[in-house]
C-alpha positions as CSV (number, residue, x, y, z in Angstrom):
1,M,53.9,23.6,-35.6
2,F,57.0,24.8,-37.5
3,T,58.2,26.4,-41.0
4,G,61.0,24.7,-42.1
5,I,62.7,27.7,-42.0
6,V,66.0,27.6,-39.7
7,Q,66.4,30.2,-37.0
8,A,69.9,29.4,-35.7
9,V,72.8,26.6,-35.9
10,G,73.3,25.1,-32.2
11,T,75.6,22.2,-31.3
12,I,75.0,19.4,-28.6
13,A,77.1,19.9,-26.3
14,E,76.7,16.6,-24.2
15,V,74.6,13.5,-24.6
16,A,73.7,11.8,-21.2
17,P,71.9,8.1,-21.6
18,F,69.0,7.4,-19.0
19,A,66.4,4.5,-18.8
20,G,64.7,4.9,-22.3
21,G,66.5,7.5,-24.0
22,V,69.2,10.4,-23.7
23,R,69.2,13.9,-22.3
24,L,70.6,16.6,-24.5
25,T,72.2,19.7,-23.7
26,L,72.0,22.0,-26.3
27,Q,74.3,25.4,-27.0
28,A,72.1,27.1,-28.5
29,G,73.9,29.0,-30.8
30,G,71.9,32.7,-32.1
31,L,68.8,31.3,-31.0
32,D,66.5,33.8,-29.3
33,L,65.6,31.7,-25.8
34,S,64.3,35.5,-24.5
35,D,60.7,33.9,-25.2
36,V,61.2,30.1,-24.5
37,Q,59.4,28.6,-21.4
38,L,60.1,25.2,-20.2
39,G,57.5,22.7,-22.0
40,D,58.1,24.5,-25.2
41,S,58.4,23.1,-28.5
42,I,61.7,23.1,-30.6
43,A,62.6,21.4,-33.4
44,H,66.4,19.7,-33.6
45,N,67.3,18.9,-37.9
46,G,63.1,18.6,-37.8
47,A,62.6,16.2,-34.8
48,C,60.3,18.2,-32.4
49,M,61.3,18.3,-28.9
50,T,60.2,19.6,-25.9
51,V,62.3,22.0,-23.7
52,I,62.8,20.8,-20.2
53,E,65.5,23.3,-18.6
54,L,66.5,26.2,-19.3
55,F,70.1,28.0,-18.9
56,E,72.1,31.0,-19.9
57,G,72.5,30.4,-23.8
58,G,71.0,26.7,-24.3
59,Y,68.4,24.5,-22.7
60,R,68.0,20.5,-22.3
61,I,65.8,18.3,-23.9
62,D,64.8,14.1,-23.5
63,V,64.9,12.2,-26.2
64,S,63.2,9.1,-26.4
65,D,64.9,5.6,-27.3
66,E,61.8,5.4,-29.9
67,S,63.1,9.1,-31.4
68,L,66.5,7.8,-31.6
69,R,65.5,4.9,-33.5
70,C,63.6,7.0,-36.3
71,T,65.7,9.7,-36.4
72,V,69.7,10.5,-37.2
73,G,72.0,13.0,-35.5
74,L,70.3,13.3,-32.3
75,D,73.1,11.2,-30.4
76,Q,76.5,12.8,-30.9
77,A,78.2,14.9,-28.6
78,G,79.6,18.0,-31.1
79,R,76.8,17.5,-33.5
80,R,75.8,20.5,-35.3
81,V,71.7,20.7,-35.3
82,N,69.3,22.8,-37.3
83,L,67.1,24.9,-34.7
84,E,63.3,26.4,-35.0
85,K,61.2,27.3,-32.4
86,A,57.7,26.8,-32.6
87,M,55.5,28.8,-35.0
88,R,52.7,31.0,-33.0
89,L,49.2,32.1,-34.8
90,G,50.0,35.0,-36.8
91,D,53.5,34.5,-37.6
92,M,54.7,34.5,-41.1
93,L,55.2,31.1,-43.0
94,G,58.2,31.6,-45.2
95,G,58.7,27.9,-45.6
96,H,55.2,25.2,-45.6
97,L,53.6,23.7,-42.6
98,V,55.8,21.2,-40.5
99,S,54.4,19.2,-38.1
100,G,58.4,18.2,-36.5
101,H,57.8,14.8,-36.5
102,V,60.5,12.9,-38.9
103,D,58.9,10.6,-41.4
104,G,61.7,8.5,-42.4
105,V,65.5,8.6,-42.9
106,G,67.4,9.1,-46.4
107,R,70.7,8.9,-47.8
108,V,72.5,11.7,-49.2
109,V,73.5,10.1,-52.9
110,S,75.3,13.4,-54.4
111,F,75.9,16.8,-53.1
112,D,77.9,18.3,-56.4
113,P,78.3,21.9,-57.1
114,V,76.0,23.7,-59.9
115,G,77.4,26.9,-60.2
116,D,77.6,29.0,-56.8
117,N,74.8,26.5,-55.7
118,R,74.6,23.0,-54.9
119,E,72.2,20.3,-55.8
120,L,71.3,17.7,-53.3
121,V,70.3,14.1,-54.3
122,V,68.6,11.9,-51.4
123,H,67.9,8.6,-51.7
124,A,64.1,7.9,-49.6
125,P,62.8,5.1,-48.6
126,Q,60.1,3.5,-50.6
127,S,57.6,4.3,-48.0
128,L,57.7,7.8,-48.7
129,A,57.6,7.8,-52.8
130,K,53.7,8.6,-53.0
131,Y,54.2,11.8,-51.4
132,L,57.1,13.4,-52.8
133,A,56.3,15.5,-56.0
134,V,58.0,17.5,-58.5
135,K,58.3,20.9,-57.6
136,G,56.7,19.7,-54.1
137,S,57.5,20.4,-50.4
138,V,59.9,18.4,-48.2
139,V,61.5,18.7,-45.1
140,V,65.3,17.7,-44.9
141,N,67.2,17.9,-41.3
142,G,64.5,20.4,-40.6
143,V,64.8,22.7,-43.2
144,S,61.7,23.6,-46.3
145,L,63.0,22.7,-49.7
146,T,61.4,22.5,-52.9
147,T,61.8,18.9,-55.5
148,N,63.2,19.5,-58.9
149,F,62.8,16.2,-59.9
150,V,61.5,12.7,-58.5
151,R,62.6,9.6,-59.3
152,D,61.4,5.7,-58.7
153,V,64.4,3.6,-58.2
154,A,64.1,-0.3,-57.3
155,D,62.4,-0.3,-54.0
156,A,63.2,3.5,-53.0
157,C,62.6,6.8,-54.4
158,E,65.5,9.6,-55.1
159,F,64.6,13.2,-54.7
160,S,66.6,16.5,-56.0
161,I,66.8,19.8,-54.5
162,N,69.1,22.9,-55.4
163,L,70.6,24.9,-52.6
164,I,71.2,28.9,-52.7
165,P,74.2,29.7,-50.6
166,H,72.3,31.1,-48.5
167,T,70.8,28.2,-47.4
168,L,73.9,26.5,-47.3
169,S,75.2,29.3,-44.7
170,V,72.6,29.2,-42.3
171,T,71.8,25.7,-41.9
172,T,74.1,22.7,-41.1
173,L,73.1,21.1,-44.9
174,G,76.5,23.1,-46.5
175,G,78.3,20.3,-44.6
176,I,76.7,17.1,-45.9
177,Q,79.0,14.9,-47.8
178,A,77.2,11.6,-49.9
179,G,76.5,9.1,-48.0
180,D,75.2,10.9,-44.8
181,Q,71.8,10.3,-43.3
182,V,69.2,12.6,-43.2
183,N,66.0,13.2,-41.7
184,L,62.9,13.5,-43.9
185,E,59.7,14.6,-43.4
186,I,56.7,14.4,-45.9
187,D,54.4,17.5,-46.8
188,L,51.8,17.7,-44.4
189,I,48.8,18.0,-47.3
190,A,49.7,15.1,-49.0
191,R,49.9,12.9,-45.9
192,Y,45.8,13.7,-45.4
193,V,45.5,13.8,-49.0
194,E,46.9,9.8,-49.0
195,R,44.7,9.1,-46.6
196,M,41.2,10.4,-47.7
197,V,41.9,8.8,-50.8
198,S,42.4,5.3,-49.5
199,L,39.3,5.3,-47.5
200,E,37.2,6.1,-50.4
201,H,38.9,3.3,-52.3
202,A,38.2,1.4,-49.6
203,R,34.6,2.0,-49.8
């Protein structure tokens, strides 16, 4: 489990293909690796991956073809990625409960200045529309955020987020542009509520 509070911005230093996926070498940026062990989980732009090798200042992970199919931004050398280590019981939950499983890929519609802030508008797949609500939680590239508005459009859904200067400076979101693709994870609680309601209606 994660919180959606980015702990560092790392860089994909190398992408090495193998049968069934790619092996990524990560430069960890400012991420504290002193308590990380082989087999630990780290979220990369919202996607949970397992550490398979550690070295000074970085580590390696394997990303399967299935994970590559469901996400964006994990197959390009030189790409900066938001990093978060898995939370421990007793840790402060500064964002919201995040599973590290990407539910879909969205497209940035606009990224416009609003004073010192930025308004981010994302076009999300229709399959995620029922999980998105005004003032609800959503994860964009591993960052826990709150929606300002949600509107249904033809075969999809759009939502907006207000990004403050701090978020822009400590995550990769400050560098996105209209047309970019982003990893999305819907609220974990909404997922279970939808499941329970659907079963009740099926009875």
